[in-house]
C-alpha positions as CSV (number, residue, x, y, z in Angstrom):
1,M,42.3,20.4,-13.3
2,K,42.9,19.1,-9.8
3,P,41.5,15.7,-8.8
4,E,38.7,16.0,-6.2
5,L,39.6,15.2,-2.6
6,D,37.6,12.5,-1.0
7,I,37.4,14.0,2.4
8,Y,34.4,11.8,3.4
9,R,36.1,8.7,2.1
10,C,33.1,7.9,-0.1
11,E,34.9,5.3,-2.1
12,K,36.1,3.4,1.0
13,R,32.7,3.6,2.6
14,Y,31.1,2.3,-0.5
15,E,33.5,-0.6,-0.8
16,N,32.9,-1.4,2.9
17,A,29.1,-1.4,2.5
18,K,29.4,-3.6,-0.6
19,R,31.7,-6.0,1.2
20,N,29.4,-6.2,4.2
21,L,26.4,-7.0,2.0
22,E,28.3,-9.7,0.1
23,A,29.7,-11.2,3.3
24,S,26.3,-11.3,5.1
25,T,25.1,-14.9,5.7
26,A,21.6,-13.6,6.7
27,I,20.9,-12.3,3.2
28,D,20.0,-14.6,0.3
29,L,22.2,-14.5,-2.8
30,A,19.2,-13.4,-4.9
31,D,18.6,-10.4,-2.7
32,K,22.3,-9.5,-2.7
33,T,22.3,-9.7,-6.5
34,A,19.1,-7.6,-6.7
35,I,20.5,-4.9,-4.3
36,L,23.8,-4.6,-6.2
37,G,22.0,-4.5,-9.5
38,F,19.6,-1.8,-8.2
39,V,22.4,0.4,-6.9
40,R,24.5,-0.2,-10.1
41,Q,21.5,1.0,-12.2
42,L,21.1,4.1,-10.0
43,Q,24.9,4.8,-10.4
44,L,24.5,4.5,-14.2
45,N,21.8,7.1,-13.9
46,G,24.1,9.5,-12.1
47,L,23.8,8.6,-8.4
48,D,27.0,9.5,-6.6
49,K,29.1,7.2,-4.4
50,A,27.9,8.8,-1.1
51,R,24.2,8.3,-2.0
52,A,24.9,4.8,-3.4
53,T,26.5,3.9,-0.1
54,K,23.5,5.0,1.8
55,Y,21.3,2.8,-0.4
56,L,23.6,-0.2,0.1
57,I,23.6,0.2,3.8
58,H,19.8,0.8,4.2
59,L,18.9,-2.1,1.8
60,T,21.3,-4.4,3.7
61,V,19.6,-3.6,7.0
62,L,16.2,-4.2,5.4
63,A,17.2,-7.5,3.8
64,R,18.4,-8.7,7.2
65,N,15.1,-7.9,8.8
66,K,12.5,-9.4,6.5
67,P,11.1,-12.9,6.6
68,I,11.5,-13.9,2.9
69,R,13.4,-12.9,-0.3
70,F,12.6,-9.6,-1.9
71,D,11.3,-11.2,-5.1
72,Q,8.9,-13.3,-3.1
73,C,7.5,-10.5,-0.9
74,T,3.7,-10.0,-1.0
75,R,2.0,-6.8,-0.1
76,K,1.6,-8.1,3.5
77,E,5.3,-8.8,3.9
78,I,6.1,-5.3,2.6
79,E,3.6,-3.8,5.0
80,E,5.3,-5.7,7.8
81,L,8.6,-4.4,6.8
82,V,7.2,-0.8,6.7
83,D,5.8,-1.4,10.2
84,W,9.2,-2.7,11.4
85,I,10.8,0.5,10.1
86,N,8.2,2.7,11.8
87,T,8.8,0.9,15.2
88,Q,12.6,1.3,15.2
89,P,14.2,3.9,17.4
90,Y,15.3,5.9,14.4
91,T,14.6,9.6,13.9
92,N,11.7,10.5,11.6
93,H,14.1,11.6,8.9
94,T,15.9,8.2,9.0
95,K,12.6,6.4,8.9
96,H,11.6,8.5,5.9
97,D,14.9,7.6,4.2
98,Y,14.3,3.9,4.7
99,L,10.8,4.2,3.3
100,V,11.9,6.1,0.3
101,I,14.7,3.7,-0.5
102,L,12.3,0.7,0.0
103,K,9.7,2.3,-2.4
104,K,12.3,3.0,-5.1
105,F,13.7,-0.5,-4.8
106,F,10.3,-2.1,-5.3
107,Q,9.4,0.2,-8.1
108,W,12.7,-0.8,-9.8
């Protein structure tokens, strides 16, 4: 059996996203730990590297643009974060991705 080729460099992109999260000074250590734990749990449940990378990148962006730590967010702060997502110059599909990832994260 031949090893799969990583033509999209998923492993490298995943490591870069993880490194960017860990190096960010704008994100609290508790949020970094929560994001990495969440993504790790998803990977244990079968999430592939490409999708895990997307989750890491999106959650890093969200963590940089919220007023307080994730574990201290009230409903009002989450609604403000959703409003922030909806006012960004992203496509509707990208906004949807952010909202789905945010919802999954808070359900976790």
